[in-house]
PDB file with one MODEL, atoms N, CA, C and O in Angstrom:
MODEL        1
ATOM      1  N   UNK A   1       0.831  -1.187   0.000  1.00  0.00           N
ATOM      2  CA  UNK A   1       0.000   0.000   0.000  1.00  0.00           C
ATOM      3  C   UNK A   1       0.875   1.249   0.000  1.00  0.00           C
ATOM      4  O   UNK A   1       0.668   2.164  -0.797  1.00  0.00           O
ATOM      5  N   UNK A   2       1.849   1.275   0.898  1.00  0.00           N
ATOM      6  CA  UNK A   2       2.712   2.450   1.006  1.00  0.00           C
ATOM      7  C   UNK A   2       3.934   2.360   0.102  1.00  0.00           C
ATOM      8  O   UNK A   2       4.631   3.351  -0.117  1.00  0.00           O
ATOM      9  N   UNK A   3       4.187   1.165  -0.421  1.00  0.00           N
ATOM     10  CA  UNK A   3       5.389   0.983  -1.223  1.00  0.00           C
ATOM     11  C   UNK A   3       6.637   0.857  -0.369  1.00  0.00           C
ATOM     12  O   UNK A   3       7.753   0.921  -0.885  1.00  0.00           O
ATOM     13  N   UNK A   4       6.462   0.679   0.925  1.00  0.00           N
ATOM     14  CA  UNK A   4       7.598   0.554   1.837  1.00  0.00           C
ATOM     15  C   UNK A   4       7.704  -0.884   2.320  1.00  0.00           C
ATOM     16  O   UNK A   4       6.692  -1.570   2.463  1.00  0.00           O
ATOM     17  N   UNK A   5       8.905  -1.332   2.567  1.00  0.00           N
ATOM     18  CA  UNK A   5       9.102  -2.678   3.093  1.00  0.00           C
ATOM     19  C   UNK A   5       9.019  -3.731   2.015  1.00  0.00           C
ATOM     20  O   UNK A   5       9.032  -3.431   0.822  1.00  0.00           O
ATOM     21  N   UNK A   6       8.934  -4.978   2.460  1.00  0.00           N
ATOM     22  CA  UNK A   6       8.933  -6.124   1.550  1.00  0.00           C
ATOM     23  C   UNK A   6       7.559  -6.792   1.568  1.00  0.00           C
ATOM     24  O   UNK A   6       6.992  -7.018   2.637  1.00  0.00           O
ATOM     25  N   UNK A   7       7.029  -7.106   0.400  1.00  0.00           N
ATOM     26  CA  UNK A   7       5.724  -7.747   0.283  1.00  0.00           C
ATOM     27  C   UNK A   7       5.798  -9.204   0.737  1.00  0.00           C
ATOM     28  O   UNK A   7       6.830  -9.855   0.576  1.00  0.00           O
ATOM     29  N   UNK A   8       4.710  -9.710   1.301  1.00  0.00           N
ATOM     30  CA  UNK A   8       4.627 -11.119   1.680  1.00  0.00           C
ATOM     31  C   UNK A   8       3.915 -11.941   0.607  1.00  0.00           C
ATOM     32  O   UNK A   8       3.467 -13.055   0.879  1.00  0.00           O
ATOM     33  N   UNK A   9       3.808 -11.414  -0.582  1.00  0.00           N
ATOM     34  CA  UNK A   9       3.144 -12.113  -1.670  1.00  0.00           C
ATOM     35  C   UNK A   9       3.804 -13.473  -1.898  1.00  0.00           C
ATOM     36  O   UNK A   9       5.019 -13.563  -2.072  1.00  0.00           O
ATOM     37  N   UNK A  10       2.982 -14.537  -1.896  1.00  0.00           N
ATOM     38  CA  UNK A  10       3.501 -15.881  -2.106  1.00  0.00           C
ATOM     39  C   UNK A  10       4.137 -16.493  -0.870  1.00  0.00           C
ATOM     40  O   UNK A  10       4.747 -17.560  -0.944  1.00  0.00           O
ATOM     41  N   UNK A  11       3.995 -15.819   0.268  1.00  0.00           N
ATOM     42  CA  UNK A  11       4.574 -16.333   1.511  1.00  0.00           C
ATOM     43  C   UNK A  11       3.573 -16.194   2.654  1.00  0.00           C
ATOM     44  O   UNK A  11       2.665 -15.364   2.606  1.00  0.00           O
ATOM     45  N   UNK A  12       3.752 -17.012   3.668  1.00  0.00           N
ATOM     46  CA  UNK A  12       2.930 -16.969   4.874  1.00  0.00           C
ATOM     47  C   UNK A  12       3.836 -16.614   6.039  1.00  0.00           C
ATOM     48  O   UNK A  12       4.883 -17.235   6.225  1.00  0.00           O
ATOM     49  N   UNK A  13       3.442 -15.622   6.824  1.00  0.00           N
ATOM     50  CA  UNK A  13       4.217 -15.207   7.988  1.00  0.00           C
ATOM     51  C   UNK A  13       3.704 -15.949   9.214  1.00  0.00           C
ATOM     52  O   UNK A  13       2.530 -15.841   9.567  1.00  0.00           O
ATOM     53  N   UNK A  14       4.591 -16.706   9.863  1.00  0.00           N
ATOM     54  CA  UNK A  14       4.259 -17.436  11.083  1.00  0.00           C
ATOM     55  C   UNK A  14       4.873 -16.698  12.258  1.00  0.00           C
ATOM     56  O   UNK A  14       6.065 -16.389  12.249  1.00  0.00           O
ATOM     57  N   UNK A  15       4.068 -16.415  13.266  1.00  0.00           N
ATOM     58  CA  UNK A  15       4.532 -15.652  14.422  1.00  0.00           C
ATOM     59  C   UNK A  15       4.327 -16.478  15.685  1.00  0.00           C
ATOM     60  O   UNK A  15       3.215 -16.922  15.970  1.00  0.00           O
ATOM     61  N   UNK A  16       5.404 -16.683  16.438  1.00  0.00           N
ATOM     62  CA  UNK A  16       5.345 -17.308  17.760  1.00  0.00           C
ATOM     63  C   UNK A  16       5.461 -16.167  18.762  1.00  0.00           C
ATOM     64  O   UNK A  16       6.565 -15.730  19.088  1.00  0.00           O
ATOM     65  N   UNK A  17       4.319 -15.685  19.249  1.00  0.00           N
ATOM     66  CA  UNK A  17       4.313 -14.514  20.126  1.00  0.00           C
ATOM     67  C   UNK A  17       4.950 -14.802  21.478  1.00  0.00           C
ATOM     68  O   UNK A  17       5.466 -13.888  22.121  1.00  0.00           O
ATOM     69  N   UNK A  18       4.924 -16.055  21.920  1.00  0.00           N
ATOM     70  CA  UNK A  18       5.521 -16.398  23.206  1.00  0.00           C
ATOM     71  C   UNK A  18       7.037 -16.230  23.171  1.00  0.00           C
ATOM     72  O   UNK A  18       7.634 -15.694  24.106  1.00  0.00           O
ATOM     73  N   UNK A  19       7.653 -16.693  22.083  1.00  0.00           N
ATOM     74  CA  UNK A  19       9.109 -16.588  21.939  1.00  0.00           C
ATOM     75  C   UNK A  19       9.536 -15.396  21.093  1.00  0.00           C
ATOM     76  O   UNK A  19      10.730 -15.165  20.907  1.00  0.00           O
ATOM     77  N   UNK A  20       8.564 -14.634  20.577  1.00  0.00           N
ATOM     78  CA  UNK A  20       8.848 -13.519  19.666  1.00  0.00           C
ATOM     79  C   UNK A  20       9.711 -13.988  18.490  1.00  0.00           C
ATOM     80  O   UNK A  20      10.727 -13.380  18.155  1.00  0.00           O
ATOM     81  N   UNK A  21       9.269 -15.087  17.881  1.00  0.00           N
ATOM     82  CA  UNK A  21       9.973 -15.685  16.748  1.00  0.00           C
ATOM     83  C   UNK A  21       9.107 -15.513  15.504  1.00  0.00           C
ATOM     84  O   UNK A  21       7.902 -15.759  15.548  1.00  0.00           O
ATOM     85  N   UNK A  22       9.710 -15.096  14.405  1.00  0.00           N
ATOM     86  CA  UNK A  22       9.014 -14.885  13.141  1.00  0.00           C
ATOM     87  C   UNK A  22       9.650 -15.769  12.076  1.00  0.00           C
ATOM     88  O   UNK A  22      10.875 -15.840  11.973  1.00  0.00           O
ATOM     89  N   UNK A  23       8.811 -16.449  11.276  1.00  0.00           N
ATOM     90  CA  UNK A  23       9.292 -17.254  10.156  1.00  0.00           C
ATOM     91  C   UNK A  23       8.389 -16.998   8.955  1.00  0.00           C
ATOM     92  O   UNK A  23       7.221 -16.641   9.109  1.00  0.00           O
ATOM     93  N   UNK A  24       8.936 -17.184   7.768  1.00  0.00           N
ATOM     94  CA  UNK A  24       8.108 -17.131   6.566  1.00  0.00           C
ATOM     95  C   UNK A  24       8.216 -18.465   5.845  1.00  0.00           C
ATOM     96  O   UNK A  24       9.266 -19.108   5.844  1.00  0.00           O
ATOM     97  N   UNK A  25       7.107 -18.867   5.234  1.00  0.00           N
ATOM     98  CA  UNK A  25       7.031 -20.110   4.481  1.00  0.00           C
ATOM     99  C   UNK A  25       6.568 -19.755   3.075  1.00  0.00           C
ATOM    100  O   UNK A  25       5.588 -19.029   2.906  1.00  0.00           O
ATOM    101  N   UNK A  26       7.265 -20.261   2.070  1.00  0.00           N
ATOM    102  CA  UNK A  26       6.858 -20.007   0.686  1.00  0.00           C
ATOM    103  C   UNK A  26       5.627 -20.837   0.350  1.00  0.00           C
ATOM    104  O   UNK A  26       5.537 -22.010   0.712  1.00  0.00           O
ATOM    105  N   UNK A  27       4.691 -20.221  -0.338  1.00  0.00           N
ATOM    106  CA  UNK A  27       3.459 -20.884  -0.755  1.00  0.00           C
ATOM    107  C   UNK A  27       3.326 -20.816  -2.266  1.00  0.00           C
ATOM    108  O   UNK A  27       3.742 -19.850  -2.905  1.00  0.00           O
ATOM    109  N   UNK A  28       2.736 -21.862  -2.817  1.00  0.00           N
ATOM    110  CA  UNK A  28       2.425 -21.860  -4.246  1.00  0.00           C
ATOM    111  C   UNK A  28       0.923 -22.045  -4.407  1.00  0.00           C
ATOM    112  O   UNK A  28       0.287 -22.737  -3.612  1.00  0.00           O
ATOM    113  N   UNK A  29       0.378 -21.444  -5.407  1.00  0.00           N
ATOM    114  CA  UNK A  29      -1.056 -21.574  -5.689  1.00  0.00           C
ATOM    115  C   UNK A  29      -1.345 -22.996  -6.157  1.00  0.00           C
ATOM    116  O   UNK A  29      -0.626 -23.542  -6.994  1.00  0.00           O
ATOM    117  N   UNK A  30      -2.403 -23.590  -5.611  1.00  0.00           N
ATOM    118  CA  UNK A  30      -2.830 -24.923  -6.008  1.00  0.00           C
ATOM    119  C   UNK A  30      -3.959 -24.772  -7.020  1.00  0.00           C
ATOM    120  O   UNK A  30      -5.046 -24.322  -6.659  1.00  0.00           O
ATOM    121  N   UNK A  31      -3.726 -25.140  -8.285  1.00  0.00           N
ATOM    122  CA  UNK A  31      -4.770 -24.976  -9.300  1.00  0.00           C
ATOM    123  C   UNK A  31      -6.001 -25.834  -9.035  1.00  0.00           C
ATOM    124  O   UNK A  31      -7.049 -25.598  -9.636  1.00  0.00           O
ATOM    125  N   UNK A  32      -5.901 -26.832  -8.142  1.00  0.00           N
ATOM    126  CA  UNK A  32      -7.034 -27.699  -7.818  1.00  0.00           C
ATOM    127  C   UNK A  32      -7.735 -27.286  -6.523  1.00  0.00           C
ATOM    128  O   UNK A  32      -8.614 -28.005  -6.047  1.00  0.00           O
ATOM    129  N   UNK A  33      -7.366 -26.153  -5.950  1.00  0.00           N
ATOM    130  CA  UNK A  33      -7.982 -25.673  -4.706  1.00  0.00           C
ATOM    131  C   UNK A  33      -9.475 -25.430  -4.941  1.00  0.00           C
ATOM    132  O   UNK A  33      -9.844 -24.768  -5.911  1.00  0.00           O
ATOM    133  N   UNK A  34     -10.350 -25.966  -4.052  1.00  0.00           N
ATOM    134  CA  UNK A  34     -11.790 -25.776  -4.246  1.00  0.00           C
ATOM    135  C   UNK A  34     -12.258 -24.338  -4.026  1.00  0.00           C
ATOM    136  O   UNK A  34     -13.378 -23.989  -4.400  1.00  0.00           O
ATOM    137  N   UNK A  35     -11.415 -23.508  -3.425  1.00  0.00           N
ATOM    138  CA  UNK A  35     -11.804 -22.121  -3.162  1.00  0.00           C
ATOM    139  C   UNK A  35     -11.238 -21.151  -4.195  1.00  0.00           C
ATOM    140  O   UNK A  35     -11.959 -20.285  -4.690  1.00  0.00           O
ATOM    141  N   UNK A  36      -9.955 -21.289  -4.523  1.00  0.00           N
ATOM    142  CA  UNK A  36      -9.314 -20.300  -5.400  1.00  0.00           C
ATOM    143  C   UNK A  36      -8.646 -20.925  -6.622  1.00  0.00           C
ATOM    144  O   UNK A  36      -7.894 -20.249  -7.325  1.00  0.00           O
ATOM    145  N   UNK A  37      -8.908 -22.200  -6.883  1.00  0.00           N
ATOM    146  CA  UNK A  37      -8.284 -22.882  -8.011  1.00  0.00           C
ATOM    147  C   UNK A  37      -8.883 -22.477  -9.346  1.00  0.00           C
ATOM    148  O   UNK A  37      -9.686 -21.548  -9.436  1.00  0.00           O
ATOM    149  N   UNK A  38      -8.476 -23.192 -10.371  1.00  0.00           N
ATOM    150  CA  UNK A  38      -8.935 -22.889 -11.728  1.00  0.00           C
ATOM    151  C   UNK A  38     -10.442 -23.104 -11.898  1.00  0.00           C
ATOM    152  O   UNK A  38     -11.089 -22.375 -12.650  1.00  0.00           O
ATOM    153  N   UNK A  39     -11.005 -24.103 -11.200  1.00  0.00           N
ATOM    154  CA  UNK A  39     -12.440 -24.386 -11.267  1.00  0.00           C
ATOM    155  C   UNK A  39     -12.996 -24.483  -9.846  1.00  0.00           C
ATOM    156  O   UNK A  39     -13.237 -25.587  -9.358  1.00  0.00           O
ATOM    157  N   UNK A  40     -13.205 -23.343  -9.169  1.00  0.00           N
ATOM    158  CA  UNK A  40     -13.646 -23.373  -7.769  1.00  0.00           C
ATOM    159  C   UNK A  40     -15.040 -23.978  -7.602  1.00  0.00           C
ATOM    160  O   UNK A  40     -15.946 -23.721  -8.395  1.00  0.00           O
ATOM    161  N   UNK A  41     -15.192 -24.792  -6.545  1.00  0.00           N
ATOM    162  CA  UNK A  41     -16.493 -25.375  -6.218  1.00  0.00           C
ATOM    163  C   UNK A  41     -17.106 -24.699  -4.995  1.00  0.00           C
ATOM    164  O   UNK A  41     -18.312 -24.811  -4.776  1.00  0.00           O
ATOM    165  N   UNK A  42     -16.307 -24.004  -4.201  1.00  0.00           N
ATOM    166  CA  UNK A  42     -16.804 -23.236  -3.060  1.00  0.00           C
ATOM    167  C   UNK A  42     -17.044 -21.820  -3.565  1.00  0.00           C
ATOM    168  O   UNK A  42     -16.101 -21.085  -3.858  1.00  0.00           O
ATOM    169  N   UNK A  43     -18.314 -21.449  -3.664  1.00  0.00           N
ATOM    170  CA  UNK A  43     -18.643 -20.152  -4.262  1.00  0.00           C
ATOM    171  C   UNK A  43     -19.404 -19.224  -3.321  1.00  0.00           C
ATOM    172  O   UNK A  43     -19.671 -18.073  -3.670  1.00  0.00           O
ATOM    173  N   UNK A  44     -19.760 -19.716  -2.120  1.00  0.00           N
ATOM    174  CA  UNK A  44     -20.466 -18.864  -1.170  1.00  0.00           C
ATOM    175  C   UNK A  44     -20.106 -19.277   0.248  1.00  0.00           C
ATOM    176  O   UNK A  44     -19.592 -20.372   0.475  1.00  0.00           O
ATOM    177  N   UNK A  45     -20.381 -18.384   1.204  1.00  0.00           N
ATOM    178  CA  UNK A  45     -20.094 -18.668   2.601  1.00  0.00           C
ATOM    179  C   UNK A  45     -21.110 -19.659   3.156  1.00  0.00           C
ATOM    180  O   UNK A  45     -22.253 -19.712   2.704  1.00  0.00           O
ATOM    181  N   UNK A  46     -20.677 -20.445   4.147  1.00  0.00           N
ATOM    182  CA  UNK A  46     -21.571 -21.417   4.770  1.00  0.00           C
ATOM    183  C   UNK A  46     -22.367 -20.737   5.884  1.00  0.00           C
ATOM    184  O   UNK A  46     -21.859 -19.837   6.554  1.00  0.00           O
ATOM    185  N   UNK A  47     -23.602 -21.165   6.078  1.00  0.00           N
ATOM    186  CA  UNK A  47     -24.438 -20.679   7.174  1.00  0.00           C
ATOM    187  C   UNK A  47     -24.181 -21.603   8.365  1.00  0.00           C
ATOM    188  O   UNK A  47     -24.799 -22.661   8.475  1.00  0.00           O
ATOM    189  N   UNK A  48     -23.267 -21.203   9.257  1.00  0.00           N
ATOM    190  CA  UNK A  48     -22.862 -22.066  10.362  1.00  0.00           C
ATOM    191  C   UNK A  48     -23.987 -22.326  11.352  1.00  0.00           C
ATOM    192  O   UNK A  48     -24.042 -23.399  11.952  1.00  0.00           O
ATOM    193  N   UNK A  49     -24.880 -21.368  11.533  1.00  0.00           N
ATOM    194  CA  UNK A  49     -26.008 -21.577  12.437  1.00  0.00           C
ATOM    195  C   UNK A  49     -26.865 -22.733  11.930  1.00  0.00           C
ATOM    196  O   UNK A  49     -27.275 -23.590  12.712  1.00  0.00           O
ATOM    197  N   UNK A  50     -27.132 -22.762  10.644  1.00  0.00           N
ATOM    198  CA  UNK A  50     -27.917 -23.842  10.060  1.00  0.00           C
ATOM    199  C   UNK A  50     -27.096 -25.129  10.018  1.00  0.00           C
ATOM    200  O   UNK A  50     -27.626 -26.197  10.324  1.00  0.00           O
ATOM    201  N   UNK A  51     -25.828 -25.054   9.652  1.00  0.00           N
ATOM    202  CA  UNK A  51     -24.956 -26.220   9.515  1.00  0.00           C
ATOM    203  C   UNK A  51     -24.788 -26.945  10.851  1.00  0.00           C
ATOM    204  O   UNK A  51     -24.870 -28.172  10.905  1.00  0.00           O
ATOM    205  N   UNK A  52     -24.555 -26.193  11.924  1.00  0.00           N
ATOM    206  CA  UNK A  52     -24.308 -26.782  13.246  1.00  0.00           C
ATOM    207  C   UNK A  52     -25.589 -27.033  14.027  1.00  0.00           C
ATOM    208  O   UNK A  52     -25.595 -27.817  14.976  1.00  0.00           O
ATOM    209  N   UNK A  53     -26.663 -26.378  13.638  1.00  0.00           N
ATOM    210  CA  UNK A  53     -27.921 -26.539  14.343  1.00  0.00           C
ATOM    211  C   UNK A  53     -27.970 -25.807  15.672  1.00  0.00           C
ATOM    212  O   UNK A  53     -28.806 -26.110  16.523  1.00  0.00           O
ATOM    213  N   UNK A  54     -27.072 -24.840  15.851  1.00  0.00           N
ATOM    214  CA  UNK A  54     -27.040 -24.069  17.091  1.00  0.00           C
ATOM    215  C   UNK A  54     -27.052 -22.587  16.756  1.00  0.00           C
ATOM    216  O   UNK A  54     -26.411 -22.164  15.794  1.00  0.00           O
ATOM    217  N   UNK A  55     -27.775 -21.792  17.543  1.00  0.00           N
ATOM    218  CA  UNK A  55     -27.792 -20.348  17.283  1.00  0.00           C
ATOM    219  C   UNK A  55     -26.450 -19.707  17.607  1.00  0.00           C
ATOM    220  O   UNK A  55     -25.722 -20.176  18.482  1.00  0.00           O
ATOM    221  N   UNK A  56     -26.134 -18.642  16.904  1.00  0.00           N
ATOM    222  CA  UNK A  56     -24.914 -17.891  17.141  1.00  0.00           C
ATOM    223  C   UNK A  56     -25.117 -17.011  18.363  1.00  0.00           C
ATOM    224  O   UNK A  56     -26.119 -16.302  18.456  1.00  0.00           O
ATOM    225  N   UNK A  57     -24.182 -17.048  19.295  1.00  0.00           N
ATOM    226  CA  UNK A  57     -24.280 -16.237  20.512  1.00  0.00           C
ATOM    227  C   UNK A  57     -24.031 -14.775  20.161  1.00  0.00           C
ATOM    228  O   UNK A  57     -23.091 -14.462  19.431  1.00  0.00           O
ATOM    229  N   UNK A  58     -24.855 -13.893  20.670  1.00  0.00           N
ATOM    230  CA  UNK A  58     -24.673 -12.464  20.445  1.00  0.00           C
ATOM    231  C   UNK A  58     -25.576 -11.898  19.366  1.00  0.00           C
ATOM    232  O   UNK A  58     -25.579 -10.688  19.142  1.00  0.00           O
ATOM    233  N   UNK A  59     -26.336 -12.738  18.697  1.00  0.00           N
ATOM    234  CA  UNK A  59     -27.268 -12.233  17.680  1.00  0.00           C
ATOM    235  C   UNK A  59     -28.588 -11.873  18.292  1.00  0.00           C
ATOM    236  O   UNK A  59     -29.496 -11.431  17.588  1.00  0.00           O
TER     237      UNK A  59
ENDMDL
END
């Protein structure tokens, strides 16, 4: 956004807050991913209240 620093594009930042340890892991796009692949099958959010059969607390 600011053009400052290094982008995490293609990487996942893992943070161990207890030890204050930071690691990055390289990620590759999976063309068969059901959410973001070439032919996604997950196209909408799930209704967890209906799926679990329990009301959401706080609604």
